[in-house]
MDTraj code that builds the backbone (N, CA, C; nanometers):
import mdtraj as md
import numpy as np

residues = "UNK UNK UNK UNK UNK UNK UNK UNK UNK UNK UNK UNK UNK UNK UNK UNK UNK UNK UNK UNK UNK UNK UNK UNK UNK UNK UNK UNK UNK UNK UNK UNK UNK UNK UNK UNK UNK UNK UNK UNK UNK UNK UNK UNK UNK UNK UNK UNK UNK UNK UNK UNK UNK UNK UNK UNK UNK UNK UNK UNK UNK UNK UNK UNK UNK UNK UNK UNK UNK UNK UNK UNK UNK UNK UNK UNK UNK UNK UNK UNK UNK UNK UNK UNK UNK UNK UNK UNK UNK UNK UNK UNK UNK UNK UNK UNK UNK".split()
xyz = np.array([
    [-0.3211, -2.9354, 8.0877],
    [-0.3634, -2.8572, 7.9742],
    [-0.5096, -2.8913, 7.9451],
    [-0.5921, -2.7883, 7.9433],
    [-0.7341, -2.8028, 7.9178],
    [-0.7625, -2.7649, 7.7731],
    [-0.8207, -2.8552, 7.6958],
    [-0.8503, -2.8292, 7.5547],
    [-1.0006, -2.8141, 7.5377],
    [-1.0417, -2.7016, 7.4774],
    [-1.1828, -2.6743, 7.4506],
    [-1.1997, -2.6636, 7.2998],
    [-1.2837, -2.7502, 7.2428],
    [-1.3059, -2.7533, 7.0983],
    [-1.4499, -2.7135, 7.0702],
    [-1.4665, -2.6134, 6.9821],
    [-1.5987, -2.5617, 6.9508],
    [-1.6154, -2.5535, 6.8002],
    [-1.7350, -2.5796, 6.7528],
    [-1.7657, -2.5660, 6.6111],
    [-1.8730, -2.4604, 6.5903],
    [-1.8518, -2.3727, 6.4941],
    [-1.9525, -2.2713, 6.4584],
    [-1.9963, -2.2951, 6.3149],
    [-2.1247, -2.2985, 6.2961],
    [-2.1851, -2.3182, 6.1645],
    [-2.1513, -2.4546, 6.1056],
    [-2.1100, -2.5481, 6.1875],
    [-2.0911, -2.6856, 6.1452],
    [-2.0928, -2.7760, 6.2670],
    [-2.1303, -2.8987, 6.2435],
    [-2.1381, -2.9975, 6.3499],
    [-2.0091, -3.0795, 6.3508],
    [-1.9361, -3.0744, 6.4603],
    [-1.8124, -3.1523, 6.4728],
    [-1.8467, -3.2921, 6.5226],
    [-1.8013, -3.3921, 6.4504],
    [-1.8231, -3.5297, 6.4928],
    [-1.7209, -3.5654, 6.6010],
    [-1.7461, -3.6752, 6.6684],
    [-1.6526, -3.7201, 6.7715],
    [-1.5181, -3.7554, 6.7093],
    [-1.5212, -3.8058, 6.5861],
    [-1.3980, -3.8377, 6.5142],
    [-1.3147, -3.7119, 6.4902],
    [-1.3804, -3.6025, 6.4501],
    [-1.3107, -3.4748, 6.4287],
    [-1.2527, -3.4214, 6.5596],
    [-1.3305, -3.4300, 6.6654],
    [-1.2830, -3.3827, 6.7959],
    [-1.1624, -3.4631, 6.8437],
    [-1.1672, -3.5939, 6.8244],
    [-1.0534, -3.6786, 6.8637],
    [-0.9288, -3.6436, 6.7835],
    [-0.9465, -3.6200, 6.6525],
    [-0.8340, -3.5815, 6.5671],
    [-0.7711, -3.4515, 6.6164],
    [-0.8540, -3.3516, 6.6441],
    [-0.8049, -3.2213, 6.6895],
    [-0.7338, -3.2353, 6.8240],
    [-0.7909, -3.3132, 6.9137],
    [-0.7308, -3.3322, 7.0461],
    [-0.5949, -3.4019, 7.0366],
    [-0.5866, -3.5060, 6.9538],
    [-0.4599, -3.5785, 6.9369],
    [-0.3523, -3.4887, 6.8768],
    [-0.3886, -3.4110, 6.7746],
    [-0.2924, -3.3198, 6.7117],
    [-0.2457, -3.2138, 6.8104],
    [-0.3371, -3.1628, 6.8901],
    [-0.3025, -3.0598, 6.9877],
    [-0.2048, -3.1151, 7.0911],
    [-0.2333, -3.2329, 7.1425],
    [-0.1423, -3.2936, 7.2411],
    [-0.0049, -3.3206, 7.1799],
    [-0.0021, -3.3705, 7.0572],
    [0.1271, -3.4031, 6.9960],
    [0.2090, -3.2774, 6.9650],
    [0.1433, -3.1675, 6.9289],
    [0.2152, -3.0441, 6.8954],
    [0.2680, -2.9716, 7.0191],
    [0.1932, -2.9778, 7.1295],
    [0.2289, -2.9016, 7.2482],
    [0.2917, -2.9874, 7.3575],
    [0.3433, -3.1040, 7.3226],
    [0.3982, -3.1947, 7.4224],
    [0.5156, -3.1313, 7.4982],
    [0.5955, -3.0479, 7.4324],
    [0.7101, -2.9842, 7.4988],
    [0.6683, -2.8738, 7.5958],
    [0.5535, -2.8134, 7.5722],
    [0.5091, -2.7008, 7.6542],
    [0.3892, -2.7363, 7.7417],
    [0.3549, -2.8635, 7.7483],
    [0.2311, -2.9054, 7.8143],
    [0.2200, -2.8585, 7.9594],
    [0.3288, -2.8574, 8.0327],
    [0.3227, -2.8159, 8.1730],
    [0.3032, -2.6651, 8.1880],
    [0.3384, -2.5880, 8.0859],
    [0.3264, -2.4422, 8.0907],
    [0.1950, -2.3896, 8.0339],
    [0.1199, -2.4736, 7.9621],
    [-0.0058, -2.4306, 7.9003],
    [-0.1227, -2.4594, 7.9932],
    [-0.2123, -2.3630, 8.0050],
    [-0.3286, -2.3799, 8.0914],
    [-0.4518, -2.4168, 8.0100],
    [-0.4899, -2.3304, 7.9156],
    [-0.6082, -2.3519, 7.8339],
    [-0.5739, -2.3381, 7.6866],
    [-0.6267, -2.4290, 7.6064],
    [-0.6147, -2.4210, 7.4612],
    [-0.7572, -2.4277, 7.4071],
    [-0.8003, -2.3195, 7.3441],
    [-0.9332, -2.3147, 7.2848],
    [-0.9220, -2.3174, 7.1338],
    [-0.9892, -2.4127, 7.0721],
    [-0.9868, -2.4241, 6.9269],
    [-1.1295, -2.4092, 6.8763],
    [-1.1496, -2.3130, 6.7865],
    [-1.2803, -2.2878, 6.7276],
    [-1.2703, -2.3163, 6.5787],
    [-1.3604, -2.4001, 6.5284],
    [-1.3667, -2.4340, 6.3869],
    [-1.4914, -2.3663, 6.3300],
    [-1.4730, -2.2830, 6.2267],
    [-1.5824, -2.2048, 6.1697],
    [-1.5984, -2.2403, 6.0222],
    [-1.7217, -2.2733, 5.9833],
    [-1.7513, -2.3007, 5.8430],
    [-1.7974, -2.1713, 5.7777],
    [-1.7230, -2.1257, 5.6772],
    [-1.7595, -2.0061, 5.6016],
    [-1.7665, -2.0437, 5.4544],
    [-1.8873, -2.0646, 5.4038],
    [-1.9104, -2.1099, 5.2658],
    [-1.8291, -2.2353, 5.2384],
    [-1.7285, -2.2286, 5.1529],
    [-1.6494, -2.3469, 5.1190],
    [-1.5165, -2.3526, 5.1926],
    [-1.4956, -2.2621, 5.2874],
    [-1.3684, -2.2523, 5.3588],
    [-1.3894, -2.2862, 5.5064],
    [-1.2947, -2.3593, 5.5609],
    [-1.2930, -2.3886, 5.7045],
    [-1.1895, -2.2975, 5.7691],
    [-1.2328, -2.2210, 5.8677],
    [-1.1425, -2.1317, 5.9399],
    [-1.1206, -2.1894, 6.0795],
    [-0.9950, -2.2004, 6.1183],
    [-0.9598, -2.2496, 6.2518],
    [-0.8945, -2.1378, 6.3302],
    [-0.9381, -2.1223, 6.4542],
    [-0.8792, -2.0222, 6.5435],
    [-0.8340, -2.0929, 6.6701],
    [-0.7179, -2.0553, 6.7177],
    [-0.6613, -2.1168, 6.8374],
    [-0.6237, -2.0068, 6.9370],
    [-0.6775, -2.0149, 7.0566],
    [-0.6455, -1.9206, 7.1635],
    [-0.5805, -1.9990, 7.2767],
    [-0.4640, -1.9511, 7.3207],
    [-0.3875, -2.0231, 7.4220],
    [-0.3576, -1.9320, 7.5400],
    [-0.3796, -1.9834, 7.6597],
    [-0.3415, -1.9156, 7.7827],
    [-0.2297, -1.9968, 7.8462],
    [-0.1166, -1.9307, 7.8742],
    [-0.0013, -2.0036, 7.9276],
    [0.0775, -1.9170, 8.0249],
    [0.1846, -1.9750, 8.0779],
    [0.2755, -1.9003, 8.1647],
    [0.3508, -1.7928, 8.0869],
    [0.3664, -1.8125, 7.9558],
    [0.4377, -1.7169, 7.8706],
    [0.3501, -1.5999, 7.8288],
    [0.2195, -1.6108, 7.8459],
    [0.1255, -1.5081, 7.8031],
    [0.0126, -1.5706, 7.7230],
    [-0.0652, -1.4853, 7.6573],
    [-0.1757, -1.5319, 7.5760],
    [-0.1363, -1.5272, 7.4289],
    [-0.1816, -1.6271, 7.3530],
    [-0.1471, -1.6372, 7.2115],
    [-0.2728, -1.6612, 7.1301],
    [-0.2699, -1.6136, 7.0051],
    [-0.3814, -1.6349, 6.9127],
    [-0.3263, -1.6649, 6.7747],
    [-0.3869, -1.7624, 6.7070],
    [-0.3490, -1.7944, 6.5694],
    [-0.4749, -1.8336, 6.4935],
    [-0.4749, -1.8068, 6.3631],
    [-0.5879, -1.8479, 6.2802],
    [-0.5374, -1.8930, 6.1443],
    [-0.6164, -1.9792, 6.0793],
    [-0.5812, -2.0297, 5.9466],
    [-0.7097, -2.0632, 5.8718],
    [-0.7056, -2.0442, 5.7403],
    [-0.8199, -2.0763, 5.6549],
    [-0.7754, -2.1743, 5.5474],
    [-0.8468, -2.2840, 5.5354],
    [-0.8182, -2.3866, 5.4342],
    [-0.9494, -2.4495, 5.3906],
    [-0.9431, -2.5308, 5.2871],
    [-1.0628, -2.5978, 5.2374],
    [-1.0956, -2.7235, 5.3173],
    [-0.9950, -2.7862, 5.3761],
    [-1.0156, -2.9084, 5.4545],
    [-0.9932, -2.8816, 5.6024],
    [-1.0734, -2.9459, 5.6859],
    [-1.0640, -2.9265, 5.8302],
    [-0.9284, -2.9701, 5.8832],
    [-0.8799, -3.0853, 5.8394],
    [-0.7540, -3.1387, 5.8898],
    [-0.6369, -3.0461, 5.8578],
    [-0.6352, -2.9933, 5.7353],
    [-0.5267, -2.9036, 5.6939],
    [-0.5339, -2.7728, 5.7712],
    [-0.6547, -2.7234, 5.7906],
    [-0.6732, -2.5986, 5.8653],
    [-0.6240, -2.6126, 6.0094],
    [-0.6555, -2.7244, 6.0723],
    [-0.6117, -2.7491, 6.2101],
    [-0.4599, -2.7609, 6.2158],
    [-0.4007, -2.8328, 6.1199],
    [-0.2545, -2.8450, 6.1143],
    [-0.1876, -2.7082, 6.1057],
    [-0.2383, -2.6219, 6.0176],
    [-0.1775, -2.4898, 5.9985],
    [-0.1917, -2.4023, 6.1224],
    [-0.3082, -2.4026, 6.1837],
    [-0.3275, -2.3167, 6.3012],
    [-0.2408, -2.3639, 6.4176],
    [-0.2251, -2.4935, 6.4342],
    [-0.1401, -2.5435, 6.5422],
    [0.0075, -2.5141, 6.5145],
    [0.0477, -2.5217, 6.3883],
    [0.1852, -2.4872, 6.3523],
    [0.2138, -2.3404, 6.3826],
    [0.1197, -2.2536, 6.3486],
    [0.1369, -2.1105, 6.3774],
    [0.1438, -2.0852, 6.5275],
    [0.0588, -2.1520, 6.6037],
    [0.0570, -2.1334, 6.7490],
    [0.1878, -2.1809, 6.8124],
    [0.2393, -2.2954, 6.7687],
    [0.3655, -2.3471, 6.8219],
    [0.4792, -2.2516, 6.7891],
    [0.4777, -2.1951, 6.6686],
    [0.5812, -2.0993, 6.6284],
    [0.5799, -1.9769, 6.7187],
    [0.4598, -1.9246, 6.7479],
    [0.4493, -1.8088, 6.8370],
    [0.5026, -1.8403, 6.9765],
    [0.4654, -1.9560, 7.0285],
    [0.5099, -1.9943, 7.1634],
    [0.6609, -2.0115, 7.1670],
    [0.7179, -2.0749, 7.0655],
    [0.8635, -2.0934, 7.0608],
    [0.9368, -1.9601, 7.0544],
    [0.8842, -1.8652, 6.9759],
    [0.9460, -1.7323, 6.9684],
    [0.9481, -1.6665, 7.1052],
    [0.8348, -1.6698, 7.1741],
    [0.8253, -1.6081, 7.3065],
    [0.9172, -1.6802, 7.4056],
    [0.9190, -1.8123, 7.4000],
    [1.0038, -1.8910, 7.4886],
    [1.1507, -1.8574, 7.4659],
    [1.1919, -1.8491, 7.3389],
    [1.3310, -1.8163, 7.3074],
    [1.3673, -1.6761, 7.3530],
    [1.2724, -1.5823, 7.3417],
    [1.2974, -1.4465, 7.3880],
    [1.3228, -1.4449, 7.5398],
    [1.2431, -1.5202, 7.6117],
    [1.2563, -1.5246, 7.7573],
    [1.3894, -1.5899, 7.7961],
    [1.4244, -1.7004, 7.7313],
    [1.5468, -1.7727, 7.7625],
    [1.6705, -1.6896, 7.7252],
    [1.6712, -1.6261, 7.6071],
    [1.7850, -1.5468, 7.5639],
    [1.8051, -1.4213, 7.6484],
    [1.6958, -1.3683, 7.7010],
    [1.7042, -1.2455, 7.7811],
    [1.7783, -1.2703, 7.9109],
    [1.7631, -1.3872, 7.9697],
    [1.8269, -1.4182, 8.0972],
    [1.9681, -1.4537, 8.0705],
])
top = md.Topology()
chain = top.add_chain()
for i, resn in enumerate(residues, 1):
    res = top.add_residue(resn, chain, resSeq=i)
    for name in ("N", "CA", "C"):
        top.add_atom(name, md.element.get_by_symbol(name[0]), res)
traj = md.Trajectory(xyz[None], top)
């Protein structure tokens, strides 16, 4: 699994990047072999932090976004949404067979 972390309109510290990487690995541990690329973009918009997550996997492509006041909370929400989407698709594939 390749993780790409980008910041727009804000400078991401190494501490922030490590936090995002650790959270991403812990959330996607069950699907790690099926995921190819995970792109996370953190955007500063006035007083709001917007997080976007784009995932390329064997199940297809997924996108999730979340807006919060804190970077950590925004990352948590976007990863939760992305995991939910992947689980839905995975369950659809498994139930269909």
